[in-house]
N, C-alpha and C positions, 0 to 999 in steps of 0.2 A: 551563596551557600553551595550551589552545585559545583562551582568552579573549584572549591576545595575538595569535594568528593571526586571530581574529575581527575585531579592530579593523582589520587590514589588508584582510581579505576584504570587509568591509562598505564599503570605499572603492570597490570595483568594482561594476558592475551585477550584479544577483543571478545571472543565468544565466551570465555570464562567470566569476563567482566559483565557481560550481558546477563548471564544466568545468576551471577552474584547479586546484581542490582534488582532483577525481577523477584527473586526469591526473598530478598530482604524487604522489598517493598510490600510483599504479601504478608510477611511477618509483622511489619510495622502497622499495617492496616488492621491487624487483629487487636492492637492495643487500644485502650479507651481514648477517645477524643482525637486520635491521630488522623482518621479520615476527615473529620470536620476541620482540623487544622490545615491539612493539605488543600482541601476545597477552598478554604478562605484565602489561601496564598495564591492558588493557581487558577481558580475559576472566575470568569467574568460573566455575570448574569445581566443581560440587557436585551429587551425585546427587539432592539434594532439589529441584533446579531442573528436573529432567527431567519432561516431560509427554508422555503418549501421547494423541493427538487424531486423530480420523478415521483410525485405523490407522497413523499415522506417529509415530515417536518423536523428539521435539524435545529437544535437549540443554539448552535453556532456553527460557522462554516469550516472549522479546523478539525481535521481527523488524524487519527493514527494510521499510518499506512500498513499494509500487509507485510509480514515478515518479522514484526516485533513481537506479536503474540500469536504464534503459529497455531497453537492448539486451543485457543480461548481459555487459557489458564488464568489470565489476569484482567478480565473484563472489569471487575469491580474496582481494582486498583487504578487502572488507566482512566476509568470514568471519573475517578476522584481527582484527576490531574487537569481537569478543565476541557477535555476533548468533547467536541460535539458529536463525534461518531468514531467507531473503532472498526477496522477491517482485520479480520483474522485470516490465517492461512499463510501460504498456500496449502490447502487441504487436498489430499489425494485419497482415493478409495481405500487403499491399504496403507498401513503404517510403513514408513521406510526411513532408513537412517540418514539418507543424504550422502553427500560426498565425504571422503576421508578428511579428517582434521590434520592441520589447520586449514580453515576455509573461510575465515573472516579476518580482514586486515585493515588497519588504520593507515591513512596517509595524512598525518597531522599538518604537514606543510600546505596541503591542498584542501584541508577540511573535507576529507573524502573517505570513502570506504571502498574496498574491493571484496566482493563475496562470491563464493561458488558453493553455496549451501546445498543446492540440489533438492529443494522441496523436502527437507527433513521435517517429518511431522508424525503424529501418532495415529493418523488415519481418520476417516470421516466419522466412525462410531464414537471415538474418543471425543472429538469436537462436539458431536451431538450431545453426549452426556454432560459436558461442561456447559454448553449453551442452554441446556434445560434449567440451569441455575443462574442464568444471566440476570443482572439487575434491571429494573424498570427505568425508563427515562433516558436510555442511551441507544442510539441506532447502531446496529451491528451488521456489517457486510461480510459475506462469505466469499473469499477468493479461492477459486477451485482450479485444479490442474489434473494432469494425468500422472500415473506412476511411471517411473523410469523404465520399467521392464515392458510397459505397454507399447506395442508398435503404433506408429502414427495412424495407420489404417483402422485401428481399433480405439483410438483416443476418444472418439465421441461417446463411447459407452462409459468410459471413466468419468467424463464430465457429467453425463446424465445420472450416474450413480450418486455422485456428490450432490448434484442438484436435488434429486429426490430425497436424499437422506437429510440434508440440511434445510430443506424448504420450510419446515415448521418453526425453525429457530433463528433464522436470519432475516433481515429486512430487505437486503438486496444481494445480488450475486455479481461477482467479477470473474470473467473468463480470462485466465492467465495463459497466453500462448507466447509471451514475450520475454520470459526469463532465458538468459543465455546459458544457464547452468544445468539444463536437462538436455542431453543430446537429441538433436533433431526437432526440439519443441518449436523453435522459431519458424520452421518450415510450415507450421500450421497457420502462420500469418499470411501466407500466400492466398490470393483471392478465392480460388476454388475451394480448397479445404476449409478455409475460415468461414466462408458463407454457408457451406454444408453443415459445419459444426453448429454455428449460431442458429440456423434454421431448425435443426433438431431440438436445440434447447428451447427455442421459442415455441415449437410445437408442443413440447412437454409442459411448458409454462402455461399455455392457453388452456390446457386440460385441467388446471388447478382452479379451485373455486375463486381464489384471489391471486392472480398472477403477480409475481415479484419483479421489480426492475432488474434487468440484465445489462451489465456494462462490460466493456472490453478494455483490457489494459494493453497498451501498445508500447513498442520499443522506440527510443529516440533515434535509432539508426535507420529508420525507414526513409525511403526516397519520397519526393513529392508525388510521384506516380503511385507508389504504394499507399500513401496517405489518401490520394484520390479514390483508390479502391476501398479503403476503410470507410470513407464518406458514402460511397455508393452502396456498400453493404449495409451500413447503418440505416440508410433510407429504405433499402429493400426489405429488411427484416424488422423495422421499427425498433432498432436498438435504443435503449433508454439513456445511455451515456457512454463516455469514453474517459479512461484514466490515462493521462499523459504526463510523465512517461515512466517506464521501467528503467532499469540500469542500462548503461551503454558498454559496448565492448571497445570503444575508442579509448585511446590513451593520449590524445593530443593535448598540448598545452599544460601539462602537469609540471609542478615544481619538483615532485619526487623524481629521483634519478632513475635512469634507464636500468642501472644495475639493481636497484631495489625492486623495480617493477618486474625485472626478469626473475628475481628470487621469489616474488609473490606468485607469478604465473597467471593463469587464466582466471576469469571471473568478471562479474558485472561491476562497473564503476558507478558509485552514487555520491551525492553531496554537491558541494559548490561547483565543481567543474562541469556538472551536467546542466546547470541552471540555464545558460544561454540557449543551448540546443532544445531543451524541453520546452522553453518558453516560445521558441520559434515554431515548434510543432503545434502548440496551442494556438498561436496566431494564425497559422495556416489553416488549421481545422475550423477555427471560428470564421475565417473569411469565406470558407466554402459552405459552411452551414451555420446560420445565425442562431439556430434554436437548440441544437443538441447540448445537453449539460456536459460540461467538461470538469473533471476533478484533476487539479494540478498537483503533481509531485515531481520533485527534481531540483535539488539544490536550494530549498527554502531554508535559509539560515537566519532570517530576521523578519520583522514585521514589514519592512520595506520590500523585501523579496516577495512576500505574499501579495502585497499590493500590486506589484508588477505582474504577477501571474493573473490576478483578477483583471487588471487593465488589459492584459493580452486576450482575455476571453474566458478565464476560468470561472466556474460557478462556486466551487468548493476547493479547498486545498488540503493536502496531507503532508505530514512530516515523518521522517525516519532518521536519516543521517543527522539532520539538524538537531534532533532530540539528543543524540549522543554527544555532539560537540557543544551545544548550548544549554542543554538541560530542559526540564519541564517548564521553566519560566518562559520558554519560547512560545508556548501555547497562549499564555496570557499576553505576551508582547504582540502577537499577531492579532488577537482579538481586540486589543486596545488600539492598534494601528487602524484596523478596519473601522472602529467606532469614530476615531478622529477624522476619518475620511468619509463618514456616512453623510 
């Protein structure tokens, strides 16, 4: 069914197609019985899928990655598509429009996307209002970042603002310093500023009555030495988990022509071409630290891909680009693949 819809959606610019899909999904869920029909098609309920990770109980290990529901507008709808958890954001303290359009591009030959969205979102207060109406029974993570106009030396304040505002309404936090689309952001992945940022967040977290898990989302472009720093920092500050990986700035091995890539310009690459490198990062992290939970994202286009991530050391998985190319049936496919290998 989705493949028919996909032919139509791919006639539209990528960002327009995204908004068309999410808005119509919301309209559809307001109709009688539609939610129950979608749940029956896409949801797999089996206790063998349940996972307890960093103190949270996930009904299944397949999540929706950040970027798809930036403002927590569609939690009810995505919960009805079989996901075990949903990550919203990236959320910044103040609303910001992001980079100029067009800023999202399909690479069909590669089953990939290039985006330079630039943390477009309605700000932390809008997300807070939406999450106060979140449904029960679905874990929600809050992916947080800094505003574009905030200099790096003041970035910690932005992350702390988002943390304090969203603390009552999310189940875990993700610190995003790995997007390539906010100028200078990836400089916060360097050991000294990253450790300082995470220490301040953990300090604020410990002051809460019930501290929330804090995870770090990293880029696939890090060297082994930088990954070693991540492992050291995660140990020093008792980081609860790592999300591996964000998009890449690499363009190696693509079927898309150089001419097309030049026309598209800068941005982070996601989808099938990222699979190998992101899996290598997971393997490296797991070899260095046997215990830290790892959420895998990067090129998961099938149930088999998800199993490879888990075999590499992932605890949970997330999808984004795969959802665009394969449709919501991918969530069921992954869960069924996991059950077959249980």
